[in-house]
C-alpha positions in Angstrom: -106.4 -2.0 -424.5 -104.6 -3.0 -427.6 -101.0 -4.2 -427.5 -98.9 -3.2 -430.5 -96.7 -5.9 -431.8 -93.0 -5.1 -432.2 -91.9 -4.5 -435.7 -89.3 -6.5 -437.6 -86.7 -3.6 -437.3 -87.2 -3.4 -433.6 -86.6 -7.1 -433.2 -83.3 -6.8 -435.2 -82.2 -3.8 -433.1 -82.9 -5.7 -429.8 -81.1 -8.8 -431.1 -78.1 -6.7 -432.2 -77.9 -5.0 -428.8 -78.1 -8.4 -427.1 -75.2 -9.8 -429.2 -73.1 -6.7 -428.6 -73.7 -7.0 -424.8 -72.8 -10.6 -424.9 -69.5 -10.0 -426.8 -68.6 -7.2 -424.3 -69.3 -9.5 -421.4 -67.1 -12.2 -422.8 -64.3 -9.8 -423.4 -64.5 -8.6 -419.9 -64.5 -12.1 -418.6 -61.3 -12.8 -420.5 -59.7 -9.6 -419.1 -60.8 -10.5 -415.5 -59.2 -13.9 -415.8 -55.9 -12.4 -417.1 -56.0 -9.8 -414.3 -56.5 -12.5 -411.7 -53.6 -14.6 -413.0 -51.4 -11.5 -413.0 -52.5 -10.7 -409.5 -51.6 -14.2 -408.3 -48.1 -14.0 -410.0 -47.4 -10.6 -408.4 -48.6 -11.8 -405.0 -46.1 -14.6 -405.3 -43.4 -12.2 -406.3 -44.2 -9.9 -403.3 -44.0 -12.9 -400.9 -40.6 -14.0 -402.4 -39.2 -10.4 -402.1 -40.5 -10.1 -398.6 -38.5 -13.2 -397.7 -35.4 -11.8 -399.4 -35.8 -8.5 -397.5 -36.2 -10.4 -394.2 -33.0 -12.3 -394.9 -31.1 -9.2 -395.8 -32.4 -7.4 -392.6 -31.2 -10.3 -390.6 -27.8 -10.1 -392.2 -27.5 -6.5 -391.5 -28.8 -6.8 -387.9 -26.2 -9.6 -387.2 -23.3 -8.1 -389.1 -21.4 -7.4 -385.9 -21.5 -11.0 -384.8 -18.0 -12.3 -384.6 -19.1 -15.9 -385.4 -20.9 -14.6 -388.5 -17.8 -12.6 -389.6 -15.6 -15.7 -389.1 -18.0 -17.8 -391.2 -18.0 -15.2 -394.0 -14.2 -14.9 -393.9 -13.8 -18.7 -394.1 -16.5 -19.5 -396.7 -16.4 -16.5 -399.0 -12.9 -15.2 -398.7 -11.0 -18.4 -398.0 -9.3 -17.1 -394.9 -8.2 -19.1 -391.9 -7.8 -18.2 -388.2 -4.3 -18.3 -386.8 -3.3 -21.9 -386.1 -5.8 -23.4 -388.5 -4.7 -25.4 -391.6 -6.5 -25.1 -394.8 -6.8 -28.2 -397.0 -7.8 -27.7 -400.6 -9.0 -30.7 -402.6 -8.4 -30.9 -406.3 -9.5 -33.3 -408.9 
């Protein structure tokens, strides 16, 4: 049985296909790396937002707590309970 040798043109075509496949694989690798870093960034953002949501849910669930209302009145609104004295320090 005789084996036919590949011609010069066939070798060039195979080489061109190998180069094209290599370039495509390298581009895909870059895209995969970028997608993985984007995924990690988004997962961190989701974790942060989940914590914010839990804090807000806690604030809503405990909004009827008189001690919490008094703290908000003192800290954010600058109010005082009857009989308390407010001292303001200035520079």
